[in-house]
N, C-alpha and C positions, 0 to 999 in steps of 0.2 A: 592832670598836671601836678608834678611833684610826687606822684605815687611811686612806690618801689616796683620796678618792673617785675620782679619775682613774685609779687602779689597779684600781678595782672595776668600772668600766664603760668602754666605748669609744664614740666618737662618729663612726662612719664614715658615718652616714646623714643627718647634718645637725645643726643646732644643738639642736633639741628632741627628737631621737631618739638612742637609745643602745642598746647591747647588753651584757648581762651575760656576760663571757667565760667564766665557770665554768659557767653553766647554759645559755648561748646563748639566753636569753629576750630578745626584743625589748622595749625599754622606751620609754616616753614620759616626758620629763622636764619638769617645770614648777617654776618658782621660786615660793616662798611668801614672805610677809612675814618679815623677820628675827625669830627667836625667842630671847629672852634673849641678844641680841647675836651669835647665830650665824646663818649662812646656812642656810635651810631649803629642801629640795627634795622634791617629791612625785614618786614613781615609779609609773607605770602599766604594766600588762602589755598589750602590743600584739599578742599572739600571734593572737587571733581576727581582729583587723583585718588583720594581715599575711597570714593564711591566706586571708581573703576576697579581698584584693587579688590574691594570687597565683592564686587560682581564677579570678577575672575575667580576668586576663592570659592564663591557659591557654585559657579559653573564647573570648576574642577571637582568640587565635592559631588555635584550631581553626576558628572561623567564617571567618577570613580565608583559611585553607588549604582550605576546603571547595570541592569541584569545581563545585557549583551556585552561581549568583549569589544573594546575599542583600542585600536592601535593607530598611531600617527607616524607616518614614515615619509622619507624624501621620495618625491615622485620619480625621479630619474634612477637613483641607486636602490630604492626600496629599503633603505636602512631605517630601522625603527628608533625613534627617540622619545615617544610618549606612549603610555599604555595605562589601562585601568586595572582594577583588581580582578574583574571578571575575565579579562583577556589573559592575565597571568595564570588563573586557575584553569582556563580552557586549554592553553598550550602546555600547562603543567611544567612551569619553569620559574626560576627565581628572577627577580628584576635585573640582577647583574648579568644574567645570561641573555635577557631580552635586549637590553640597551646596546645599540650599535649593530645588532644582528639584522639579517635581511629577512623580509617577510616570507619569501618562498621557502626558506629553510625549515619553517615550522609546518610545512605541508608534506603529504606523501609524495614520493618522487614522481608518481604517475600524474599528479595534479600540478606540479611546479611549472612545467613548461607550458601547459595549457593555460594557466592563469597568467603567466608573463606574456604569452602571445596575445591573449585577450586585452591585457592592459595596453600593449603596444598598438594593436590594430584597432580595437574598438574605443577604448577609453581615451587614448591619446588623440584620436581623430575627432570623435564626437564630443568629448569633454563632458559627458553626461554620467549619470549614475550607472554602475555596472553591478549586476547580481550574478552569483555563480555558486553552485553547490559543489563542495569539495570535502576532502577528509584531511584532518590534521595528522601530524606525524605520530600521535598517540592513538590513531584510529577513531578519533571523535569526528562524527559527521557534522559539518556546519554549513550554514548559508553565509557567504561573505558578500557584503555590500561595500563597494569601493566608490568613494566620492572625492574628486579632486578639490583642493582648497588652494586657490591662487592668492598669493600675496604680491606686494609690489616688486619684490626681488626674487621670489622663489615660489615653487608650487609643491604643496604637500599632498599626501594621499591619506585620507581617513579610511581605515578598514574596520568595518563593524562585523563581528563574528557572532552569529546566532546559533546556539546549540540545537541541532535537529533531532537529537535523541528523543525528547518528549514527543515531538511530532511523529517520528517514525514508529515509536511504541504505540501511539494512538492509532496510527494508520494500520499497523499490524493487527491491533485489536479489532478495528472496524472491518478489515478484510476477513478476519477469522469469523466475526459475527455474520458478515454477509455470506460467507461460504456455508456457515451452519444454516442460515435462513434459506439459502438456495437449496441446500440438501433437504431441508424439511419440506420446502415447496414441491420438490421433485420426487419425494419419497412417499410410498404408500404406507399409511399408518398401521395397517393390520399386518402386512407381510414383511415390511421392511425393504421390499423391492422398489425399483423405480415405479412411479405412477405414469399416467398417460403423458403428462408434460415431460417427465424425465425421458420417456421413450422417444418422444418426438425430437428432443434435443440430441439423444444418443444416435438415432438413425441418420440425422443430418451430419453428425461427426463421422459416422461410418461411410456415408456417401462421399464425403470429402476425401477420406483415406482411400476409398475404392478408386477414385480418379487418379490416384498415385500408385496403381498396381497392387492394391490390397483388397480384393473382392471379398464379399461376405455373403452369408445366408441369413434369411429372415424366416423364422418359424413362428407360427401362431398355434398355441396349445389351448384346448378348451376342456374343462372337466365334464365328463359324460354324466348326463342325468343329474346335473347339479340342482335343478329345481326340485326334483323328487327328494333329494337329500334334505333340502331345507324344509320341504313340506312334511316329510315323514319324521325327521329327527330334530327339527328346530334349527334356528339360525345360529345357535351357539356351535352346534356340530358342523354346520356349514362353514363357519369361520375357521374351525379347526381343520377342515378339509382344505381350505384355501392356504392355510399356513403350512400344512404338510406338503402340498404340491409345490408351493413356492420354495420350500427348503430342498426338495428333491431336485428341482430344476436348477437351483443355484449351485448345488454340489457338482453339477456336470460342467460348470463353466470355469474358464480361466479368468485371470484378473482383467484382461482387456476385452472380455466379452460383456454382454449386458442382457439382463432379464428384467421385464417389467410386468406388473399387473395392469393390463391395459384397461380393464373394466369388468366388473362382475366376476365371472369365473374364467375370464380369458387372459392368457399370458402371452407376451411377445418376447422372443429370444433373438438376439443378434450375435452372430459368431463369425469371426474371420477364419474360415476353413476352406479347404478345397471342395469343389462341388461334388466330388465322388464320395465324400465322407458325410454329407449332410444327412442322408437317410439313416446311416449307421448311428450317428450321434442322437438323432431324433428318437430312434428306436430304443437306444440306451436310456434316454430320459423316460420314455413311456414305461419301460420295464421297471425302472427305479420307483416310479409312482405306484404301480400296481403291487410292488413288493412291500409296500408300507401301508398295511391296513390300519383303520382306526378302531379302537376298542369302543364298544357301545355299553350302555348302562346294564343291559341284561347279560353281559358277558360275551356276547357274540362280537364278531369283527366285521367291519365294513371295508370291502376292497374298493379302492378308487381307481378309475381308469381315465385316461385322457386321449383325445384325438388331436393329431398334429397336421397342420398344413404348412408346407415349406416351399420356398422359391429361392433362386440364386440371383446374385447381382448381374445385371447386364448394363453396359454403359449407356444405352439409350433409354433406360427406365428411370423414372423419377422415384422418390421415396413413396409417394402416394400410389404409383402404379405397382411398385413391389408389394405394398401392403394389400392392394386389391387382389393380386395374384396369390399371395399366401392365404388370404381369406377365402378365395375360391377353392384352393386346395383343401382347406379345412372343411369347407362345405361338402366336398366330395368324400372326405374321410368320414364325415357324419352320415352321408347318404349310403356309404358302403357298409355301414354297420357299427361305426364308432370303434374306439380302442385300436386305432391303426394310424399309420403315417402315410400321407400322400404328398408327393413332390411334383410340381408341375415341370414339365420339360422346358428348356430355354426356348424363347420365341425365336423364329427366324429373324434375321436382321431387319428385313423390310417390315415385318409385323411389329417388331419392337419400336421401330421408328414411328410407325403410325400410332401405336399406343401412347407414345410420349406426346 
């Protein structure tokens, strides 16, 4: 009572706002009509309003610092009226260009109609969150999450844009590592050819293609007297013999053929060729091997030879049956004196059906 009003409040926030210095309560000051010749003032507590304002400021700051892009637009027209810094960087545009623009215009033309159709059909009916992978106009791949935000008089649409480039880069790295691991798993360490697992995968692929009118031949080649080579000259020279034979066989193949070291000194070759050419190519392989002798420590040279058993694809035969027939042909080549090719004649249709 009797104190100077200006000593009771301070006015740092403007003409109509004040703060009580003793309680730190934010006040709103309104002048009333004079009362009995005195100036009358109405003081209102602004604590709730100030708290709400500060909370909104914190929320806006949080959204603006969010790593994902955030756009807020009108649900019906898709005109944008709010955005954060990350969104501006993602779509690579100034704020003046974003304000009032339509969300679809920042997408590739191939994605615009698809997104608008999903908004109309899925989001408008279900009213739930919608996720979709698309590409921005600057070729940036993003995942967009659309969330309707309903107010008393209008519905807004929040669009969250997540940059998919780090994910896609990581996915590419993982795929590359998996492909490398798969290659190592299916590759023979000594010769660099496919191993037994790689061969089994390859013949299944050849069988699938054969069912679409691309038949193939299976050849099994075996180094003659390989045990004697190991016993007489040692395993190091035996390994050298394996690598020489592997190189000679691989040189005879095209990119879509396959050769594998099936085990020990045995090699399997898959080639999509006419049946009339199988023996000619097998013989060419055999001569290529014998024409590449290995030098020995005493200056002499060791000539390598191989025996080959071959068979041709028949629709009624399984991969296992084909392998058994090629193996039987190889056995005959060994029995007839080695260093030769034997190809089994095609089975009669009824016999092939029974073998399957």
